[in-house]
TORKOL-4160 file (C-alpha; in steps of 0.2 Angstrom, whole numbers, padded with zeros to 4 digits, m for minus):
174
<pt num="1" X="m0001" Y="0000" Z="0002"/>
<pt num="2" X="0005" Y="0017" Z="m0004"/>
<pt num="3" X="0010" Y="0027" Z="0009"/>
<pt num="4" X="0006" Y="0049" Z="0009"/>
<pt num="5" X="0026" Y="0052" Z="0007"/>
<pt num="6" X="0026" Y="0040" Z="m0007"/>
<pt num="7" X="0025" Y="0047" Z="m0025"/>
<pt num="8" X="0010" Y="0040" Z="m0035"/>
<pt num="9" X="0017" Y="0032" Z="m0050"/>
<pt num="10" X="0011" Y="0021" Z="m0062"/>
<pt num="11" X="0019" Y="0010" Z="m0079"/>
<pt num="12" X="0014" Y="0013" Z="m0094"/>
<pt num="13" X="0021" Y="m0002" Z="m0102"/>
<pt num="14" X="0025" Y="m0005" Z="m0123"/>
<pt num="15" X="0037" Y="m0009" Z="m0137"/>
<pt num="16" X="0032" Y="0007" Z="m0144"/>
<pt num="17" X="0039" Y="0004" Z="m0159"/>
<pt num="18" X="0036" Y="0017" Z="m0165"/>
<pt num="19" X="0029" Y="0032" Z="m0152"/>
<pt num="20" X="0016" Y="0039" Z="m0159"/>
<pt num="21" X="0003" Y="0054" Z="m0154"/>
<pt num="22" X="m0007" Y="0042" Z="m0151"/>
<pt num="23" X="0004" Y="0036" Z="m0132"/>
<pt num="24" X="0012" Y="0053" Z="m0132"/>
<pt num="25" X="m0007" Y="0062" Z="m0127"/>
<pt num="26" X="m0009" Y="0048" Z="m0114"/>
<pt num="27" X="0006" Y="0051" Z="m0105"/>
<pt num="28" X="0002" Y="0067" Z="m0107"/>
<pt num="29" X="m0015" Y="0066" Z="m0100"/>
<pt num="30" X="m0008" Y="0052" Z="m0087"/>
<pt num="31" X="0006" Y="0064" Z="m0083"/>
<pt num="32" X="m0011" Y="0078" Z="m0075"/>
<pt num="33" X="m0019" Y="0061" Z="m0063"/>
<pt num="34" X="0000" Y="0054" Z="m0056"/>
<pt num="35" X="0017" Y="0061" Z="m0049"/>
<pt num="36" X="0028" Y="0051" Z="m0059"/>
<pt num="37" X="0024" Y="0042" Z="m0076"/>
<pt num="38" X="0037" Y="0027" Z="m0083"/>
<pt num="39" X="0037" Y="0023" Z="m0099"/>
<pt num="40" X="0044" Y="0005" Z="m0099"/>
<pt num="41" X="0048" Y="0000" Z="m0118"/>
<pt num="42" X="0050" Y="m0019" Z="m0117"/>
<pt num="43" X="0064" Y="m0028" Z="m0123"/>
<pt num="44" X="0056" Y="m0046" Z="m0129"/>
<pt num="45" X="0040" Y="m0044" Z="m0139"/>
<pt num="46" X="0034" Y="m0056" Z="m0151"/>
<pt num="47" X="0031" Y="m0040" Z="m0161"/>
<pt num="48" X="0046" Y="m0040" Z="m0175"/>
<pt num="49" X="0050" Y="m0024" Z="m0169"/>
<pt num="50" X="0060" Y="m0014" Z="m0182"/>
<pt num="51" X="0070" Y="m0002" Z="m0171"/>
<pt num="52" X="0082" Y="m0012" Z="m0157"/>
<pt num="53" X="0078" Y="m0007" Z="m0141"/>
<pt num="54" X="0091" Y="0008" Z="m0139"/>
<pt num="55" X="0082" Y="0016" Z="m0152"/>
<pt num="56" X="0065" Y="0013" Z="m0147"/>
<pt num="57" X="0071" Y="0021" Z="m0130"/>
<pt num="58" X="0080" Y="0038" Z="m0139"/>
<pt num="59" X="0065" Y="0041" Z="m0148"/>
<pt num="60" X="0052" Y="0038" Z="m0133"/>
<pt num="61" X="0062" Y="0050" Z="m0124"/>
<pt num="62" X="0065" Y="0064" Z="m0138"/>
<pt num="63" X="0046" Y="0063" Z="m0142"/>
<pt num="64" X="0042" Y="0062" Z="m0122"/>
<pt num="65" X="0054" Y="0078" Z="m0116"/>
<pt num="66" X="0045" Y="0093" Z="m0108"/>
<pt num="67" X="0032" Y="0082" Z="m0101"/>
<pt num="68" X="0035" Y="0086" Z="m0083"/>
<pt num="69" X="0034" Y="0069" Z="m0073"/>
<pt num="70" X="0037" Y="0057" Z="m0085"/>
<pt num="71" X="0053" Y="0044" Z="m0087"/>
<pt num="72" X="0056" Y="0033" Z="m0102"/>
<pt num="73" X="0067" Y="0017" Z="m0097"/>
<pt num="74" X="0067" Y="0001" Z="m0106"/>
<pt num="75" X="0064" Y="m0017" Z="m0097"/>
<pt num="76" X="0064" Y="m0037" Z="m0099"/>
<pt num="77" X="0055" Y="m0050" Z="m0090"/>
<pt num="78" X="0039" Y="m0050" Z="m0084"/>
<pt num="79" X="0030" Y="m0030" Z="m0082"/>
<pt num="80" X="0026" Y="m0035" Z="m0064"/>
<pt num="81" X="0045" Y="m0038" Z="m0060"/>
<pt num="82" X="0046" Y="m0021" Z="m0064"/>
<pt num="83" X="0030" Y="m0011" Z="m0053"/>
<pt num="84" X="0040" Y="m0020" Z="m0042"/>
<pt num="85" X="0056" Y="m0013" Z="m0045"/>
<pt num="86" X="0047" Y="0003" Z="m0047"/>
<pt num="87" X="0039" Y="0002" Z="m0029"/>
<pt num="88" X="0024" Y="0004" Z="m0038"/>
<pt num="89" X="0008" Y="m0008" Z="m0044"/>
<pt num="90" X="m0001" Y="0004" Z="m0057"/>
<pt num="91" X="m0002" Y="0001" Z="m0076"/>
<pt num="92" X="m0011" Y="0013" Z="m0086"/>
<pt num="93" X="m0016" Y="0005" Z="m0105"/>
<pt num="94" X="m0024" Y="0014" Z="m0116"/>
<pt num="95" X="m0042" Y="0010" Z="m0130"/>
<pt num="96" X="m0043" Y="0016" Z="m0142"/>
<pt num="97" X="m0061" Y="0005" Z="m0146"/>
<pt num="98" X="m0069" Y="m0013" Z="m0142"/>
<pt num="99" X="m0059" Y="m0024" Z="m0152"/>
<pt num="100" X="m0044" Y="m0017" Z="m0139"/>
<pt num="101" X="m0052" Y="m0021" Z="m0126"/>
<pt num="102" X="m0053" Y="m0040" Z="m0126"/>
<pt num="103" X="m0035" Y="m0043" Z="m0125"/>
<pt num="104" X="m0033" Y="m0030" Z="m0113"/>
<pt num="105" X="m0044" Y="m0037" Z="m0102"/>
<pt num="106" X="m0033" Y="m0054" Z="m0101"/>
<pt num="107" X="m0014" Y="m0043" Z="m0100"/>
<pt num="108" X="m0024" Y="m0035" Z="m0085"/>
<pt num="109" X="m0031" Y="m0052" Z="m0078"/>
<pt num="110" X="m0016" Y="m0062" Z="m0080"/>
<pt num="111" X="m0004" Y="m0051" Z="m0070"/>
<pt num="112" X="m0019" Y="m0048" Z="m0056"/>
<pt num="113" X="m0019" Y="m0065" Z="m0055"/>
<pt num="114" X="0000" Y="m0065" Z="m0056"/>
<pt num="115" X="m0001" Y="m0053" Z="m0042"/>
<pt num="116" X="m0017" Y="m0047" Z="m0033"/>
<pt num="117" X="m0008" Y="m0029" Z="m0028"/>
<pt num="118" X="m0007" Y="m0024" Z="m0046"/>
<pt num="119" X="m0023" Y="m0013" Z="m0051"/>
<pt num="120" X="m0024" Y="m0008" Z="m0073"/>
<pt num="121" X="m0031" Y="0009" Z="m0077"/>
<pt num="122" X="m0036" Y="0012" Z="m0095"/>
<pt num="123" X="m0039" Y="0028" Z="m0101"/>
<pt num="124" X="m0046" Y="0028" Z="m0118"/>
<pt num="125" X="m0040" Y="0037" Z="m0132"/>
<pt num="126" X="m0043" Y="0052" Z="m0140"/>
<pt num="127" X="m0054" Y="0054" Z="m0154"/>
<pt num="128" X="m0041" Y="0064" Z="m0165"/>
<pt num="129" X="m0031" Y="0047" Z="m0162"/>
<pt num="130" X="m0043" Y="0032" Z="m0160"/>
<pt num="131" X="m0037" Y="0026" Z="m0178"/>
<pt num="132" X="m0019" Y="0026" Z="m0174"/>
<pt num="133" X="m0008" Y="0013" Z="m0171"/>
<pt num="134" X="0012" Y="0012" Z="m0171"/>
<pt num="135" X="0007" Y="m0004" Z="m0184"/>
<pt num="136" X="m0001" Y="0008" Z="m0195"/>
<pt num="137" X="0011" Y="0022" Z="m0195"/>
<pt num="138" X="0024" Y="0007" Z="m0200"/>
<pt num="139" X="0017" Y="0002" Z="m0216"/>
<pt num="140" X="0009" Y="0020" Z="m0221"/>
<pt num="141" X="0030" Y="0022" Z="m0221"/>
<pt num="142" X="0036" Y="0007" Z="m0225"/>
<pt num="143" X="0023" Y="0012" Z="m0245"/>
<pt num="144" X="0032" Y="0030" Z="m0245"/>
<pt num="145" X="0019" Y="0038" Z="m0238"/>
<pt num="146" X="0020" Y="0054" Z="m0223"/>
<pt num="147" X="0017" Y="0050" Z="m0207"/>
<pt num="148" X="0021" Y="0068" Z="m0199"/>
<pt num="149" X="0003" Y="0072" Z="m0194"/>
<pt num="150" X="0005" Y="0054" Z="m0184"/>
<pt num="151" X="0021" Y="0055" Z="m0175"/>
<pt num="152" X="0035" Y="0068" Z="m0166"/>
<pt num="153" X="0046" Y="0074" Z="m0180"/>
<pt num="154" X="0063" Y="0064" Z="m0173"/>
<pt num="155" X="0050" Y="0046" Z="m0176"/>
<pt num="156" X="0045" Y="0053" Z="m0193"/>
<pt num="157" X="0064" Y="0053" Z="m0198"/>
<pt num="158" X="0071" Y="0037" Z="m0190"/>
<pt num="159" X="0057" Y="0029" Z="m0201"/>
<pt num="160" X="0061" Y="0038" Z="m0218"/>
<pt num="161" X="0079" Y="0034" Z="m0215"/>
<pt num="162" X="0075" Y="0014" Z="m0209"/>
<pt num="163" X="0064" Y="0012" Z="m0224"/>
<pt num="164" X="0075" Y="0023" Z="m0236"/>
<pt num="165" X="0089" Y="0011" Z="m0232"/>
<pt num="166" X="0083" Y="m0002" Z="m0233"/>
<pt num="167" X="0083" Y="m0010" Z="m0217"/>
<pt num="168" X="0066" Y="m0019" Z="m0217"/>
<pt num="169" X="0069" Y="m0036" Z="m0212"/>
<pt num="170" X="0049" Y="m0038" Z="m0205"/>
<pt num="171" X="0043" Y="m0038" Z="m0224"/>
<pt num="172" X="0052" Y="m0051" Z="m0233"/>
<pt num="173" X="0048" Y="m0056" Z="m0249"/>
<pt num="174" X="0039" Y="m0072" Z="m0250"/>
C-alpha cells in the first residue's frame, strides 16, 4: 500500500515501435493524474520491432521531453517484476476501440492473478487518435507515405531512414 509520502507512480508498458501521437497524448494526460509516469519499453516482444530497443528508448525520450514527471526506460522480463522494482502496483493502458478491450482485459487479469495488488487503469484514447496504431504508422512509412501527422518529427525521420536504407527485415519477399 502507498503511504502519503510515496509518489503516485504508474507504469505505461509497451513496445512503442514507434511511439505515436496517440501514446504521447496518453502520457500527457496521465502526467496530470500521477506524480510520475514511467514509460517502460519492452525488450522482449513477439512483435518483431523494426527499431532496436536503444532506438525505441531514444525516440520515446525525445518525443516525451518536456512533459513533467515522465521517465522513459527499457525493461526485460515480466512486467510484475518491473512494478516491484519501481515500487508501484499501477499499470496504464490505452484503449482505442472495443477491439482493444479483450486483449487488454486478458493482460490485466493475468497480471492481477500473478500479483493481487496490481491495478490496471485504462484511459480512452482521444478522439483524434482512435484510428492510430504503431503498425499502421510503420505500414504507411514502409509504402513511402508521410507519417508526420502521426508521430514526432524525430520518429518520422527515423522511419524514413529505416525504410529508405532498405533495413526493413520485417517484410521479406515471399
